[in-house]
Biopython code that builds the backbone (N, CA, C, O; Angstrom):
import numpy as np
from Bio.PDB.StructureBuilder import StructureBuilder

atoms = [
    (1, "UNK", "N", (133.642, 102.021, 55.049)),
    (1, "UNK", "CA", (134.344, 100.735, 55.710)),
    (1, "UNK", "C", (135.377, 100.041, 55.263)),
    (1, "UNK", "O", (135.660, 99.066, 55.959)),
    (2, "UNK", "N", (136.129, 100.253, 54.191)),
    (2, "UNK", "CA", (137.250, 99.438, 53.785)),
    (2, "UNK", "C", (137.498, 98.410, 52.812)),
    (2, "UNK", "O", (136.925, 98.398, 51.723)),
    (3, "UNK", "N", (138.130, 97.757, 53.085)),
    (3, "UNK", "CA", (138.821, 96.900, 52.353)),
    (3, "UNK", "C", (138.734, 95.586, 53.600)),
    (3, "UNK", "O", (139.291, 95.261, 54.648)),
    (4, "UNK", "N", (137.427, 95.033, 52.505)),
    (4, "UNK", "CA", (138.053, 93.007, 53.881)),
    (4, "UNK", "C", (138.727, 92.480, 52.711)),
    (4, "UNK", "O", (138.788, 92.624, 51.490)),
    (5, "UNK", "N", (139.472, 91.421, 54.201)),
    (5, "UNK", "CA", (140.384, 90.536, 53.213)),
    (5, "UNK", "C", (139.852, 89.383, 53.335)),
    (5, "UNK", "O", (139.550, 89.185, 54.512)),
    (6, "UNK", "N", (139.603, 88.552, 52.679)),
    (6, "UNK", "CA", (139.610, 86.251, 52.460)),
    (6, "UNK", "C", (140.343, 86.008, 52.202)),
    (6, "UNK", "O", (141.119, 86.444, 51.350)),
    (7, "UNK", "N", (140.370, 84.890, 53.118)),
    (7, "UNK", "CA", (141.593, 83.793, 53.072)),
    (7, "UNK", "C", (141.254, 82.346, 52.933)),
    (7, "UNK", "O", (140.437, 81.710, 53.599)),
    (8, "UNK", "N", (142.162, 81.850, 51.771)),
    (8, "UNK", "CA", (141.418, 80.504, 51.533)),
    (8, "UNK", "C", (142.483, 79.758, 51.323)),
    (8, "UNK", "O", (143.590, 80.034, 50.861)),
    (9, "UNK", "N", (142.006, 78.750, 51.729)),
    (9, "UNK", "CA", (143.732, 78.020, 50.809)),
    (9, "UNK", "C", (143.559, 76.547, 50.243)),
    (9, "UNK", "O", (142.917, 75.553, 50.581)),
    (10, "UNK", "N", (144.399, 76.864, 49.264)),
    (10, "UNK", "CA", (144.787, 75.442, 48.526)),
    (10, "UNK", "C", (145.126, 74.889, 48.426)),
    (10, "UNK", "O", (145.772, 75.233, 47.436)),
    (11, "UNK", "N", (145.615, 73.250, 48.762)),
    (11, "UNK", "CA", (146.245, 72.494, 48.338)),
    (11, "UNK", "C", (146.883, 71.734, 47.389)),
    (11, "UNK", "O", (147.434, 72.665, 46.803)),
    (12, "UNK", "N", (147.101, 71.117, 47.011)),
    (12, "UNK", "CA", (147.644, 70.786, 45.653)),
    (12, "UNK", "C", (148.933, 70.057, 45.913)),
    (12, "UNK", "O", (149.682, 70.183, 46.881)),
    (13, "UNK", "N", (149.089, 69.003, 44.507)),
    (13, "UNK", "CA", (151.275, 68.718, 43.825)),
    (13, "UNK", "C", (151.382, 69.842, 42.901)),
    (13, "UNK", "O", (152.557, 70.065, 42.610)),
    (14, "UNK", "N", (150.222, 70.919, 42.134)),
    (14, "UNK", "CA", (150.097, 71.709, 41.416)),
    (14, "UNK", "C", (150.291, 73.128, 42.261)),
    (14, "UNK", "O", (149.754, 73.424, 43.328)),
    (15, "UNK", "N", (151.262, 73.956, 41.431)),
    (15, "UNK", "CA", (150.295, 75.445, 41.342)),
    (15, "UNK", "C", (148.987, 75.342, 40.549)),
    (15, "UNK", "O", (148.801, 74.796, 39.462)),
    (16, "UNK", "N", (147.708, 76.302, 41.724)),
    (16, "UNK", "CA", (146.855, 76.544, 40.952)),
    (16, "UNK", "C", (147.147, 77.278, 39.895)),
    (16, "UNK", "O", (148.235, 77.835, 39.747)),
    (17, "UNK", "N", (145.767, 77.356, 38.715)),
    (17, "UNK", "CA", (146.128, 78.310, 36.796)),
    (17, "UNK", "C", (145.094, 79.515, 37.559)),
    (17, "UNK", "O", (144.085, 79.887, 36.959)),
    (18, "UNK", "N", (145.453, 80.093, 38.959)),
    (18, "UNK", "CA", (145.562, 81.099, 39.106)),
    (18, "UNK", "C", (146.531, 82.516, 39.531)),
    (18, "UNK", "O", (147.235, 82.451, 40.539)),
    (19, "UNK", "N", (146.508, 83.648, 38.776)),
    (19, "UNK", "CA", (147.136, 84.532, 39.011)),
    (19, "UNK", "C", (147.025, 86.485, 39.935)),
    (19, "UNK", "O", (146.029, 87.040, 40.399)),
    (20, "UNK", "N", (148.257, 86.910, 39.874)),
    (20, "UNK", "CA", (147.679, 88.304, 40.049)),
    (20, "UNK", "C", (146.478, 89.130, 39.692)),
    (20, "UNK", "O", (146.959, 89.894, 38.856)),
    (21, "UNK", "N", (145.844, 89.288, 39.752)),
    (21, "UNK", "CA", (144.923, 90.147, 38.902)),
    (21, "UNK", "C", (144.219, 89.881, 38.472)),
    (21, "UNK", "O", (143.364, 90.616, 37.979)),
    (22, "UNK", "N", (144.259, 88.151, 38.446)),
    (22, "UNK", "CA", (142.501, 88.156, 37.893)),
    (22, "UNK", "C", (141.174, 87.745, 40.204)),
    (22, "UNK", "O", (141.031, 87.551, 41.411)),
    (23, "UNK", "N", (140.663, 88.013, 38.379)),
    (23, "UNK", "CA", (139.328, 87.817, 39.133)),
    (23, "UNK", "C", (138.405, 86.980, 39.183)),
    (23, "UNK", "O", (137.998, 86.305, 38.238)),
    (24, "UNK", "N", (137.842, 86.966, 40.774)),
    (24, "UNK", "CA", (136.878, 85.375, 41.287)),
    (24, "UNK", "C", (135.748, 86.448, 41.564)),
    (24, "UNK", "O", (135.595, 87.198, 42.529)),
    (25, "UNK", "N", (135.309, 86.349, 40.881)),
    (25, "UNK", "CA", (133.512, 86.799, 41.408)),
    (25, "UNK", "C", (133.825, 88.549, 41.169)),
    (25, "UNK", "O", (134.024, 89.049, 40.062)),
    (26, "UNK", "N", (133.812, 89.244, 42.363)),
    (26, "UNK", "CA", (133.846, 90.969, 43.214)),
    (26, "UNK", "C", (135.568, 91.203, 42.991)),
    (26, "UNK", "O", (136.134, 92.232, 42.622)),
    (27, "UNK", "N", (136.032, 90.176, 43.270)),
    (27, "UNK", "CA", (137.396, 89.958, 43.870)),
    (27, "UNK", "C", (138.576, 89.777, 43.021)),
    (27, "UNK", "O", (138.710, 89.261, 41.911)),
    (28, "UNK", "N", (139.583, 90.463, 44.017)),
    (28, "UNK", "CA", (141.111, 90.588, 42.491)),
    (28, "UNK", "C", (141.880, 89.825, 43.577)),
    (28, "UNK", "O", (141.783, 89.973, 44.795)),
    (29, "UNK", "N", (143.050, 88.559, 42.554)),
    (29, "UNK", "CA", (143.807, 88.171, 44.161)),
    (29, "UNK", "C", (145.219, 89.693, 43.538)),
    (29, "UNK", "O", (145.611, 90.236, 42.505)),
    (30, "UNK", "N", (145.402, 89.714, 44.723)),
    (30, "UNK", "CA", (146.369, 90.722, 45.133)),
    (30, "UNK", "C", (147.819, 89.526, 45.716)),
    (30, "UNK", "O", (148.996, 89.785, 45.468)),
    (31, "UNK", "N", (147.496, 88.624, 46.272)),
    (31, "UNK", "CA", (148.467, 88.406, 46.839)),
    (31, "UNK", "C", (148.335, 86.551, 46.362)),
    (31, "UNK", "O", (147.410, 86.092, 45.692)),
    (32, "UNK", "N", (149.646, 85.651, 46.979)),
    (32, "UNK", "CA", (149.754, 84.461, 46.791)),
    (32, "UNK", "C", (151.123, 84.277, 47.031)),
    (32, "UNK", "O", (152.021, 85.066, 46.737)),
    (33, "UNK", "N", (151.258, 82.877, 47.740)),
    (33, "UNK", "CA", (152.473, 82.910, 48.923)),
    (33, "UNK", "C", (152.638, 80.786, 49.060)),
    (33, "UNK", "O", (151.601, 80.195, 49.360)),
    (34, "UNK", "N", (153.114, 80.474, 48.971)),
    (34, "UNK", "CA", (153.346, 79.288, 49.448)),
    (34, "UNK", "C", (154.254, 78.902, 51.084)),
    (34, "UNK", "O", (155.431, 79.105, 51.380)),
    (35, "UNK", "N", (153.250, 78.356, 51.799)),
    (35, "UNK", "CA", (153.356, 77.795, 52.797)),
    (35, "UNK", "C", (154.133, 76.948, 53.167)),
    (35, "UNK", "O", (153.890, 75.845, 52.677)),
    (36, "UNK", "N", (155.383, 77.003, 54.151)),
    (36, "UNK", "CA", (156.132, 75.604, 54.219)),
    (36, "UNK", "C", (155.189, 74.856, 54.944)),
    (36, "UNK", "O", (154.170, 75.339, 55.439)),
    (37, "UNK", "N", (155.479, 73.853, 54.998)),
    (37, "UNK", "CA", (155.066, 72.034, 55.975)),
    (37, "UNK", "C", (155.911, 71.704, 56.835)),
    (37, "UNK", "O", (157.095, 71.384, 56.935)),
    (38, "UNK", "N", (155.286, 71.813, 57.248)),
    (38, "UNK", "CA", (156.467, 72.076, 59.110)),
    (38, "UNK", "C", (156.091, 70.188, 59.589)),
    (38, "UNK", "O", (155.167, 69.375, 59.630)),
    (39, "UNK", "N", (157.699, 70.342, 59.891)),
    (39, "UNK", "CA", (157.740, 69.091, 60.398)),
    (39, "UNK", "C", (157.537, 68.484, 61.701)),
    (39, "UNK", "O", (157.258, 69.140, 62.704)),
    (40, "UNK", "N", (157.708, 66.977, 61.671)),
    (40, "UNK", "CA", (157.012, 66.941, 62.422)),
    (40, "UNK", "C", (158.195, 65.772, 63.253)),
    (40, "UNK", "O", (158.818, 65.172, 62.378)),
    (41, "UNK", "N", (158.630, 65.330, 64.698)),
    (41, "UNK", "CA", (159.409, 64.359, 64.754)),
    (41, "UNK", "C", (159.008, 63.230, 65.219)),
    (41, "UNK", "O", (157.895, 63.235, 65.745)),
    (42, "UNK", "N", (159.761, 61.956, 65.172)),
    (42, "UNK", "CA", (159.514, 61.002, 65.241)),
    (42, "UNK", "C", (159.152, 60.750, 66.916)),
    (42, "UNK", "O", (158.836, 59.565, 67.017)),
    (43, "UNK", "N", (159.080, 61.457, 68.326)),
    (43, "UNK", "CA", (158.898, 60.694, 69.185)),
    (43, "UNK", "C", (157.297, 61.546, 69.047)),
    (43, "UNK", "O", (156.366, 61.189, 69.769)),
    (44, "UNK", "N", (157.168, 62.469, 68.232)),
    (44, "UNK", "CA", (155.312, 62.671, 68.420)),
    (44, "UNK", "C", (154.156, 62.317, 67.463)),
    (44, "UNK", "O", (152.937, 62.479, 67.409)),
    (45, "UNK", "N", (155.590, 61.498, 66.401)),
    (45, "UNK", "CA", (154.483, 60.203, 65.447)),
    (45, "UNK", "C", (155.052, 59.035, 66.130)),
    (45, "UNK", "O", (155.289, 58.163, 65.294)),
    (46, "UNK", "N", (155.355, 58.685, 67.289)),
    (46, "UNK", "CA", (155.678, 57.292, 68.467)),
    (46, "UNK", "C", (154.364, 57.410, 68.956)),
    (46, "UNK", "O", (153.507, 56.639, 68.523)),
    (47, "UNK", "N", (153.898, 58.821, 70.343)),
    (47, "UNK", "CA", (152.822, 59.349, 70.032)),
    (47, "UNK", "C", (151.759, 59.246, 70.128)),
    (47, "UNK", "O", (151.093, 58.733, 71.026)),
    (48, "UNK", "N", (151.338, 59.945, 68.785)),
    (48, "UNK", "CA", (150.376, 60.139, 67.836)),
    (48, "UNK", "C", (149.632, 58.171, 67.880)),
    (48, "UNK", "O", (148.992, 57.531, 68.714)),
    (49, "UNK", "N", (150.056, 57.940, 66.831)),
    (49, "UNK", "CA", (150.335, 56.286, 66.755)),
    (49, "UNK", "C", (150.508, 55.189, 67.671)),
    (49, "UNK", "O", (150.844, 54.087, 67.238)),
    (50, "UNK", "N", (150.329, 55.367, 68.768)),
    (50, "UNK", "CA", (151.064, 54.067, 69.643)),
    (50, "UNK", "C", (151.710, 52.705, 69.279)),
    (50, "UNK", "O", (151.338, 51.531, 69.292)),
    (51, "UNK", "N", (153.464, 53.746, 68.764)),
    (51, "UNK", "CA", (153.803, 52.921, 68.635)),
    (51, "UNK", "C", (155.657, 52.832, 68.733)),
    (51, "UNK", "O", (156.068, 53.984, 68.597)),
    (52, "UNK", "N", (156.219, 52.363, 68.822)),
    (52, "UNK", "CA", (157.490, 52.827, 69.084)),
    (52, "UNK", "C", (158.222, 53.598, 68.544)),
    (52, "UNK", "O", (157.486, 53.772, 67.573)),
    (53, "UNK", "N", (159.838, 54.799, 68.147)),
    (53, "UNK", "CA", (160.399, 55.284, 68.379)),
    (53, "UNK", "C", (161.094, 54.713, 66.905)),
    (53, "UNK", "O", (161.140, 55.111, 65.741)),
    (54, "UNK", "N", (161.594, 53.552, 67.672)),
    (54, "UNK", "CA", (162.504, 52.593, 66.200)),
    (54, "UNK", "C", (161.359, 52.554, 65.752)),
    (54, "UNK", "O", (161.022, 53.652, 65.309)),
    (55, "UNK", "N", (160.329, 51.510, 65.634)),
    (55, "UNK", "CA", (159.866, 51.768, 64.309)),
    (55, "UNK", "C", (159.055, 52.892, 63.772)),
    (55, "UNK", "O", (158.314, 52.582, 62.839)),
    (56, "UNK", "N", (159.038, 54.078, 64.144)),
    (56, "UNK", "CA", (159.330, 55.345, 62.993)),
    (56, "UNK", "C", (160.431, 55.547, 62.154)),
    (56, "UNK", "O", (160.639, 55.876, 60.986)),
    (57, "UNK", "N", (160.836, 55.350, 62.792)),
    (57, "UNK", "CA", (162.777, 55.648, 62.056)),
    (57, "UNK", "C", (163.083, 54.638, 61.146)),
    (57, "UNK", "O", (164.080, 54.570, 60.427)),
    (58, "UNK", "N", (161.626, 53.422, 61.280)),
    (58, "UNK", "CA", (161.963, 52.302, 60.065)),
    (58, "UNK", "C", (161.120, 51.971, 58.738)),
    (58, "UNK", "O", (161.383, 51.553, 57.611)),
    (59, "UNK", "N", (159.723, 52.458, 59.596)),
    (59, "UNK", "CA", (158.953, 52.788, 58.329)),
    (59, "UNK", "C", (159.014, 53.872, 57.907)),
    (59, "UNK", "O", (158.523, 54.029, 56.790)),
    (60, "UNK", "N", (159.642, 55.105, 58.609)),
    (60, "UNK", "CA", (159.537, 55.871, 57.473)),
    (60, "UNK", "C", (160.981, 56.525, 56.987)),
    (60, "UNK", "O", (161.114, 57.747, 57.050)),
    (61, "UNK", "N", (162.027, 55.712, 56.516)),
    (61, "UNK", "CA", (163.204, 55.716, 56.632)),
    (61, "UNK", "C", (163.833, 56.820, 55.000)),
    (61, "UNK", "O", (164.873, 57.429, 54.751)),
    (62, "UNK", "N", (162.553, 56.589, 54.260)),
    (62, "UNK", "CA", (162.983, 57.035, 52.801)),
    (62, "UNK", "C", (162.077, 58.588, 52.808)),
    (62, "UNK", "O", (162.018, 59.293, 51.800)),
    (63, "UNK", "N", (161.348, 58.986, 54.235)),
    (63, "UNK", "CA", (160.484, 59.925, 53.656)),
    (63, "UNK", "C", (161.357, 61.418, 55.160)),
    (63, "UNK", "O", (160.868, 62.519, 55.414)),
    (64, "UNK", "N", (162.212, 61.014, 55.575)),
    (64, "UNK", "CA", (163.127, 61.697, 56.976)),
    (64, "UNK", "C", (163.979, 62.974, 55.673)),
    (64, "UNK", "O", (164.778, 62.744, 54.765)),
    (65, "UNK", "N", (163.406, 64.163, 56.101)),
    (65, "UNK", "CA", (163.738, 65.048, 57.080)),
    (65, "UNK", "C", (164.518, 66.316, 56.996)),
    (65, "UNK", "O", (164.624, 67.403, 56.427)),
    (66, "UNK", "N", (165.172, 65.240, 58.227)),
    (66, "UNK", "CA", (166.090, 65.718, 59.005)),
    (66, "UNK", "C", (167.811, 65.243, 59.064)),
    (66, "UNK", "O", (167.983, 64.428, 58.157)),
    (67, "UNK", "N", (168.994, 65.469, 59.762)),
    (67, "UNK", "CA", (168.973, 64.372, 59.940)),
    (67, "UNK", "C", (169.775, 62.922, 60.620)),
    (67, "UNK", "O", (169.397, 62.666, 61.763)),
    (68, "UNK", "N", (170.499, 62.266, 60.218)),
    (68, "UNK", "CA", (170.857, 61.043, 61.210)),
    (68, "UNK", "C", (170.208, 60.882, 62.548)),
    (68, "UNK", "O", (169.340, 60.043, 62.790)),
    (69, "UNK", "N", (170.847, 62.023, 63.667)),
    (69, "UNK", "CA", (170.074, 62.186, 65.275)),
    (69, "UNK", "C", (169.264, 62.727, 64.543)),
    (69, "UNK", "O", (169.271, 61.896, 63.634)),
    (70, "UNK", "N", (168.255, 63.814, 64.089)),
    (70, "UNK", "CA", (167.201, 64.337, 64.650)),
    (70, "UNK", "C", (166.207, 63.743, 63.522)),
    (70, "UNK", "O", (166.019, 64.902, 63.150)),
    (71, "UNK", "N", (165.465, 63.050, 62.711)),
    (71, "UNK", "CA", (164.534, 62.275, 61.942)),
    (71, "UNK", "C", (163.057, 63.447, 62.026)),
    (71, "UNK", "O", (162.302, 63.615, 62.984)),
    (72, "UNK", "N", (163.030, 63.998, 60.900)),
    (72, "UNK", "CA", (161.670, 64.777, 60.859)),
    (72, "UNK", "C", (161.168, 64.936, 59.932)),
    (72, "UNK", "O", (161.791, 65.459, 59.008)),
    (73, "UNK", "N", (159.661, 64.508, 59.759)),
    (73, "UNK", "CA", (158.909, 64.226, 58.869)),
    (73, "UNK", "C", (158.310, 65.230, 58.377)),
    (73, "UNK", "O", (158.378, 66.404, 58.743)),
    (74, "UNK", "N", (157.545, 64.643, 57.296)),
    (74, "UNK", "CA", (156.450, 64.695, 57.157)),
    (74, "UNK", "C", (155.146, 65.206, 56.967)),
    (74, "UNK", "O", (154.685, 65.283, 55.828)),
    (75, "UNK", "N", (154.514, 65.557, 57.937)),
    (75, "UNK", "CA", (153.318, 65.303, 58.571)),
    (75, "UNK", "C", (152.119, 63.845, 57.732)),
    (75, "UNK", "O", (151.887, 62.641, 57.845)),
    (76, "UNK", "N", (151.812, 64.721, 57.142)),
    (76, "UNK", "CA", (150.499, 64.435, 55.345)),
    (76, "UNK", "C", (151.649, 62.421, 54.948)),
    (76, "UNK", "O", (151.221, 61.297, 55.211)),
    (77, "UNK", "N", (152.766, 62.709, 54.425)),
    (77, "UNK", "CA", (153.545, 61.648, 54.265)),
    (77, "UNK", "C", (153.317, 60.616, 54.352)),
    (77, "UNK", "O", (152.964, 59.663, 53.656)),
    (78, "UNK", "N", (153.744, 61.051, 56.103)),
    (78, "UNK", "CA", (153.540, 59.928, 57.242)),
    (78, "UNK", "C", (152.875, 59.551, 57.536)),
    (78, "UNK", "O", (153.052, 58.474, 58.105)),
    (79, "UNK", "N", (151.758, 59.994, 57.437)),
    (79, "UNK", "CA", (150.191, 59.522, 57.780)),
    (79, "UNK", "C", (149.994, 58.415, 57.403)),
    (79, "UNK", "O", (149.661, 57.343, 57.909)),
    (80, "UNK", "N", (150.485, 59.172, 55.460)),
    (80, "UNK", "CA", (149.960, 57.374, 54.573)),
    (80, "UNK", "C", (150.682, 56.092, 55.117)),
    (80, "UNK", "O", (150.349, 54.913, 55.233)),
    (81, "UNK", "N", (151.963, 56.915, 55.442)),
    (81, "UNK", "CA", (152.632, 55.915, 55.486)),
    (81, "UNK", "C", (152.377, 54.440, 57.177)),
    (81, "UNK", "O", (152.804, 53.296, 57.333)),
    (82, "UNK", "N", (151.427, 55.435, 58.111)),
    (82, "UNK", "CA", (151.817, 54.571, 59.310)),
    (82, "UNK", "C", (150.498, 54.131, 59.067)),
    (82, "UNK", "O", (150.406, 52.904, 59.041)),
    (83, "UNK", "N", (149.158, 54.923, 58.828)),
    (83, "UNK", "CA", (148.058, 54.126, 59.001)),
    (83, "UNK", "C", (148.188, 52.721, 58.522)),
    (83, "UNK", "O", (147.882, 51.767, 59.237)),
    (84, "UNK", "N", (148.879, 52.538, 56.687)),
    (84, "UNK", "CA", (148.854, 51.036, 56.129)),
    (84, "UNK", "C", (149.271, 50.730, 56.928)),
    (84, "UNK", "O", (150.470, 50.881, 57.163)),
    (85, "UNK", "N", (148.288, 50.057, 57.837)),
    (85, "UNK", "CA", (148.720, 48.768, 58.607)),
    (85, "UNK", "C", (148.897, 47.125, 57.624)),
    (85, "UNK", "O", (148.019, 46.330, 57.960)),
    (86, "UNK", "N", (149.536, 46.760, 56.900)),
    (86, "UNK", "CA", (149.283, 45.698, 56.096)),
    (86, "UNK", "C", (150.918, 44.881, 57.431)),
    (86, "UNK", "O", (152.061, 45.114, 57.823)),
    (87, "UNK", "N", (149.720, 43.849, 57.548)),
    (87, "UNK", "CA", (151.057, 42.655, 58.232)),
    (87, "UNK", "C", (150.558, 41.899, 57.997)),
    (87, "UNK", "O", (149.450, 41.390, 57.831)),
    (88, "UNK", "N", (152.778, 41.696, 57.957)),
    (88, "UNK", "CA", (152.945, 39.897, 57.077)),
    (88, "UNK", "C", (152.063, 38.455, 58.015)),
    (88, "UNK", "O", (151.642, 38.347, 59.166)),
    (89, "UNK", "N", (152.082, 37.852, 57.229)),
    (89, "UNK", "CA", (151.224, 36.565, 57.897)),
    (89, "UNK", "C", (152.689, 35.847, 57.871)),
    (89, "UNK", "O", (153.333, 35.740, 56.828)),
    (90, "UNK", "N", (153.272, 35.231, 59.495)),
    (90, "UNK", "CA", (153.410, 34.231, 59.468)),
    (90, "UNK", "C", (152.934, 33.026, 59.194)),
    (90, "UNK", "O", (151.866, 32.852, 58.606)),
    (91, "UNK", "N", (154.112, 31.591, 59.823)),
    (91, "UNK", "CA", (154.566, 31.073, 59.524)),
    (91, "UNK", "C", (152.965, 30.161, 57.926)),
    (91, "UNK", "O", (152.128, 30.742, 57.235)),
    (92, "UNK", "N", (153.331, 28.622, 58.055)),
    (92, "UNK", "CA", (152.095, 28.011, 57.088)),
    (92, "UNK", "C", (150.481, 28.192, 57.383)),
    (92, "UNK", "O", (149.898, 28.728, 58.325)),
    (93, "UNK", "N", (149.903, 27.405, 55.980)),
    (93, "UNK", "CA", (148.931, 28.332, 55.837)),
    (93, "UNK", "C", (147.450, 27.613, 56.601)),
    (93, "UNK", "O", (147.170, 26.924, 55.619)),
    (94, "UNK", "N", (146.414, 27.303, 57.528)),
    (94, "UNK", "CA", (146.602, 26.735, 57.479)),
    (94, "UNK", "C", (145.559, 25.555, 57.359)),
    (94, "UNK", "O", (144.775, 25.565, 56.410)),
    (95, "UNK", "N", (145.531, 24.669, 58.171)),
    (95, "UNK", "CA", (144.351, 23.219, 57.255)),
    (95, "UNK", "C", (143.295, 23.108, 57.663)),
    (95, "UNK", "O", (142.897, 23.628, 58.705)),
    (96, "UNK", "N", (142.868, 22.650, 57.173)),
    (96, "UNK", "CA", (141.500, 22.457, 57.358)),
    (96, "UNK", "C", (141.034, 21.365, 56.962)),
    (96, "UNK", "O", (139.834, 21.123, 57.091)),
]
sb = StructureBuilder()
sb.init_structure("model")
sb.init_model(0)
sb.init_chain("A")
sb.init_seg("    ")
for serial, (resi, resn, name, xyz) in enumerate(atoms, 1):
    if name == "N":
        sb.init_residue(resn, " ", resi, " ")
    sb.init_atom(name, np.array(xyz, "f"), 0.0, 1.0, " ", f" {name:<3s}", serial, name[0])
structure = sb.get_structure()
């Protein structure tokens, strides 16, 4: 029948405490690789969140990984920033 290959995806800020050759159940770890994060453009984010491209650029300026002409963002970090919709209140407080 042969050897079957199984894949598991682990997302973490730090690498897992697993090493090549370790055994998990009856399986042996033979390969580990860090997959690069795909970056998305501000146009894609603007379409997804229904806001303007300029708003995306302004709000996500701190996490821009592209050039000034081509802004590219990590989708997970941009999601955290753009979902946080804290709107500042303007004007005087209402008196009752």
